[in-house]
N, C-alpha and C positions, 0 to 999 in steps of 0.2 A: 370542357373549358368554355366559359361564356365569352362570346365575342362582342365587343362594344365599340361602336362608332362614336367618335367625339365630334359633336357639332360645334364648330368654332364660333359661328355667328350666334347661335343660341347662348353659348357660354359668355360671349362678349356682352350680350343684351342684359345679362344678370349682374354685370359689374357696374356699380353706381359711383364708386369712389375713384378718383384719379390717383395714380401712383400707388395702387394697392393690388399687387399681382395675385392671381388666382391660379393654383396648380390644377392643370387639366389632364395631365398624363405623366407617366414615368416610364423610362426605359433604362435598364441597367442601372447606372449610378447617376442618371440625369433626369431633370424635371423639365417639363414643358409648362410655361406659365403664360397666361394672357394678362395684359395690362393696358389700361387707357391712360394716356398722359396728356398734359397740356401745361404750358408754362415751363418754369425752370425747376430742376432738381438740384441737390447739393453736390459739391465736389466730393468724390469718394473714390475708393479703389477696392479691388478684389484681389488680395494677395494670392498668387499661385493658381487662380481659377479663371480660365477664359470664359467669356459669356457671349452668346449669340443673340443679336437683335434681328428679328424678321418683321418688317413693316407690312401689316395687313391692310391698313387704310391710313391715308394721309402721308405726312412726312415728318421726320424728326432729325435732330442734329445731336451730335455728341462732341462737346468741346474737350480738347486735351490742352495741356499747358503749352504745347507747341503747334496748335492748329485745331481744325475741326473737320468732321465729316458730315455729309448730308445723306440720309437714307430715305428713299422714297418707296411708295407702295410697290410691292413685288421684289424688293431688294433686301439683302441681309448684310450684316457686318459683324465681324468677330472682334471683340475687344479683348486684347491680351491681358492676362492676369497681371496685376501690379500697375497697370496704366491708370494714372489719375484721370478721372473723367467727370463730366457734368452733362448728363442728357437733358435735352429740352425740346419743346415743340411750340411753334407759333400758333397752332390750332390743334384741336383734339386729334390725337393719333392713336391708332390701335396696333399693338405690338405683340408678337410671340417672343418670349425669352426662352432660351435653352441654356441651362447651366447645371453644374454638379449639384446633387442633393445637399451636400454639406459643403457650402462655400465659406471660406473665411472672409468676413466682411469688416469693413471699417465705415459703417454708416450707409451702405448701398441700398438700392431700391428694395431688394429682397429682405432687408433687415427690418422693414417696417412691420 
């Protein structure tokens, strides 16, 4: 069995488009995705599928209809499935997403 180290910094350097996740690994029924964001994304939800945001560089916010959270470098946040959300960043932010391989989407980041 070949062993493979995933270089996060190298993979991030190959991402040129904002809001366009790149799958860098899978475990069981989950995918690890790297994404660069800046500005606002659309309101959306992921029915029945929780999603983990891990901020690698910068800071981001996730707006909910009843408030918002700020996630800074070195922090993670779990968005519960079905929660209507709008991620955004005031400056470019690098994130790792962890989510099920087959998530039911209604216009989310991973549906692009």
